N, C-alpha and C positions, 0 to 999 in steps of 0.2 A: 921888533915891529912886525915881522912876518908871523910870529907866534900869536900876536894879538889879533891879526886878521883872521887867522885860522879859527881861533876861539869864537870870534864874532860870527863867522860863517856857520859854525856848528850850532850856535845858539839860534840863528835864524832858521836853519834847517829843522831843528827839533821843534821850534815853535810852529813851523808850517805843518809838520807831521801831526803834532797835537791838535792843531786847529782842524785838520782833516778827520781825526778820530772822533772828536766831540761833535755831536749834532743834536738836533731836536729828536724827541722820542719817535719810535715807529708807531704805526697805526694799530691799535688793539682790535681784536676780533671777538665778537660775542658768539660763544659756542652754542648756547641754548639754555632753556629753562625747563624745570620739571616740578610738578606738584604731586606729592604722594597720596594726598587724601582730600583734595579740593578745598582745603582750608589754609594751607601755606604753600609757598613755592620758593625755589632757589634758582638763581641764574649764575652762569659761569662765563668767564672770558679768558682769552689768551692774550697776554701783553705782547706788544711789538718790541723792537730793539730799544734799548735804553739810551742810545746816543752817547754812551761813555760817561753819562752823568747820572746822579741819583734821580730816579723817576717815580712819580706817584700816579696812582690810578684812582679815579673817582667815578662812581656809578650814579647815573641820573635817570629818572623816569618821569613820564607824564601819564596821566590816566583820565579816561573819560569821566565827566561829571566831577572832576577835581581840578581846580584852577592851579596854574603855576607848574614849575619844574621842581622836583623833589629829589633829594639824594637818598642813596641806599640806607635803609634803617638799621642793617646789621651786617658788618663786614667779617665778623669773626665766627659765627655759629656754624657756617657751612664750609669753612676752611679758606685756604688761600685763593685769591682771584675769584671771589664769589660774593654774592649778595643774597641774604636771606630775608624773606618777607613773612612776618608772623601773621596771626589771625587778624590783628588790628589793621594791617596794611594789605590784606588780600581781599579782593572782591571778584565775584564771578559775573559772567555775562557782560563784561566790559573789556575794552582793549587797553593794553599797556604799550607805551612807546619807550624803548630803552636805548641808552647810549652809554659808552664808556669813554672817559677823557683821560689821556696820559699827558703828564706835564713834567718838564725839567727846566733847567736854567736857560736853555736855548729856545724853548718854545713848547707848543701843545700839539696833540694829535687826537682826533675824535673818531670813534668807530662808526661804522655804518649804522643807521637806526634799525632797531629790531622790534617788531610788533608781535605781541602774543595775546591770547585769550586763555585764562586759567583753565577753562573747561577743555581746551584742546591740548594741554600739556600734562594732563593727569596721567601719571604712571606710578603705581604703588611700589613700595619696597618689596623685595623678595621675601617669601615666608621664612620664618626661622623656627628653631627648636623642633626639628622634624625627628620623629622617632620611627624606627622600623623594626618590627619584630616578626619572628617566625612562629606562627600559631599552629597547634596540633589539631588534626582532624582524623577521623577514623580511617578514611580511605586515602587522604592526600593532605599534606600541609599547605598553608597559604601564608602570604605576607600581609601584615596589618600595618598600614602607614597612618600616622597621626601628626598633625601640626597645629599651631596656635593662630588665633586671629590677631590682627594688628591691634595694639593697644591704643594707638593714637588715631584710630578711625571710629567714628560714631556709626555703628551698625545697628544698635538697639532701637534708635528712633526712626529707622527707615530712611535716613538721609542718603545713605549709600548701600548698595548691595554688592557683596564681594563674591566673585566666582573663581573657582580653582581648576587647575589642570595639573596632572602629574605624568611623569614618564619614567620608565625603568628599562633596564637592559642588564645583560650579564656583564660582569666586570671586564671580561676580555672580548666583548662583542662591540660592534659598531652601530648596530641598528637600534634605535629607541622605539619603544611602543608607548603611545600617548593615550591618556584616558581623561575624560571630563568628570570632575567630581561635583560640579554644581556649587551649591553653597555649603556643602558638608566639609568638615575639617578632618575627615578620616576616610580611608578607602582600603578595600581588600583586593589583593592580587592573587588569583588562583592558578593561572597557567605557568607554573614554575617547575623546574627540574630539581631533583635532589642532588645534594653535594655540590651546589654551585653558589657563587657569590654574586649577589644582585646589587645594583646601584639605582637609587631613586632620587629624583629631583621634583620640586613643586614650584609652581608659579601662580599668580593671581592677577585679577584686574577689578577695577571698580566700575560697575555698570558697563558702559560701552567705551571705557578708556583703553589706553594701550596696555598690553600685557607687561607685567613686571619681568625682570630678569629671572632666569631659573635660579633656584636656591642652590646652596652648596650641596654636594653629593653626600648621601647617606647610604652606607652599604651594610649588608648582613650576609652571612653564609648559611645556606639551608642545610639541615642535617640529612645524612644519607639514610632515609627511612627504609629503603629497600633492604639494606644490609641488616638493619635492626629487626625487620620483620621476616628475615630469612628462616629462622626456626618455625615461625608460625606457618609460612608457606610450605615448608617441608612437612609439617604435621597435616595440613589440609590436603596436600598431594597424596600422602600415604593413606589417609582415610578415604579419599576418593578412589584410590587405586584398588583397594580391597573389593568394593562392590563391582568394579569393572571386571576384575579377574574372575570373581564368582560368576558373573553373568556369562563370561566367555566359556567357562567350564560347563555351565548348564547348557549352553547352546551346542557345544561339541558333544556332550554326553546326553543329549536330549532323549534318545531312545531308552537308555538305561534308567534315566530319571523317570521317564514315563511309566516304565514297568514297575518301578518302586512305588511311585505315588498313585498310579492308576493301573492296578493289576488287571489282566484280561478277564472278561466275564465268561464263565464256563458255558459251553453250548448245551442245548437241551438233550436230555438222555431219556430214552424209552426202554423200559425193561424188556429184554428179549429181542430187541431190534438191533441188527447189525448196522453200525455207522456207515460202513462202506456201501451197504445196500441203499442207504438214503442218498449217498453221493452219486453212485453210478447206476443203481438199479432202475428198472422200469416201474412205472406207476402201478401196474397190476401186481407186481411182486410186493411192492410196499404195502398195498392195500390188503393183500392176503396175509402178509406177516402181521399186520395190525389186528386183523380179525382173529387169526388163529391163536395168537399169543395172549390175547386179552382174557382175563378171568373176571367174570362178573359175579357179584354176590348172589348166593342162593336165595330163592324166593320161597317162603313157606306157603303151605296150602292154605286156602281160604277157609276160615272157620266161621261157622255161623255163630255170631255172637249177638247177644242182646244189646240193644241200644236204648239209651234214655233220651227222651225228647222233652223239650220244654216249649209248650205252645202258649203264646200270650195272645189274648183277645181283649177287645175293649167293651164289647156289648153282648156277646153270647157266651154261654158256658159250654164246655166240651161235654160229650156224652160220657156215660159211665164206662168203666173199664170192662164191664161184662158184655157190653155191646161190641167190643173189638175182638176179632178172631185170631189176630197174630200173637206170636209168643214174644210179646214184648211188654215191658213195664211201661206204664203210662202214668204220667204225673198230671193230675187234673188240677187245674187252677182256674178258678172262676173269678171273674172280675166284675165288679159292679160299676155301672156308669157313674161318672163323677157327679157330685151334687151341684145343682144349679141354684144360684142365689137370685 
């Protein structure tokens, strides 16, 4: 008898415990929504407690200019606890009113209403397929970064404009340097150090939307170009040292070089004149020495010689030679006046 009572009490206690564990589901919470390209969007929620019983969640929405309440069109494409709206269910410049309802055998629980506008939740996916290369240049290498445009975004028709930003740092550094790339899908980074590993990330946004998450890091190691160019620098240094040393020698031995290249001009010499007399003598002594020691060429006696004259006249004739009394030969030349026409 007592054993039966004990078993009955245990059953009552276990039933009471089980009734306390099982309960209606907890209230789900809508986490948010995001549109990657203005044409589709996805919403996520966090379920509440299940109440110890199997619980289902259903997503409902209402939209401006659309009558009635509608259920989520796609529970699978975006993963667990999500709802995906394709192009046929997405409209811009209108408001959506969203709720999530959790249900089990003991009851229901509805989330707080959530209001969105697709244009306000646009946030593109992070860029992918980022390539990073070290490019060679004569004086200094640089990094060339390239990435791809999103394939699910209509950029050719002008519906959206995509802008990019990138940042990079040394692998062991903490400070990022950011650069705006505009609409270009490639960028060159010049201020890099040799022999270092650099990490690059890229993000983008559509028009004035939110920025996407930063892409996965892409890294590359720059070659130590200074060590590679060491023989070249040694050659240049040696070639520049030779002219410098030559110039130094010329400066130090400038007197000797001047004598070799520009020999002294000999001073004037006068035959029979003492050089010391020119330096220290008086002017009278110098004049006397110049007069006494000079030898002038001899002058021969004047000889009476006959001379020939040629006299030219336009209108008169010279007299005959018999009329002249000097001992000279005369050449008579008579000229007639020119003919007049």
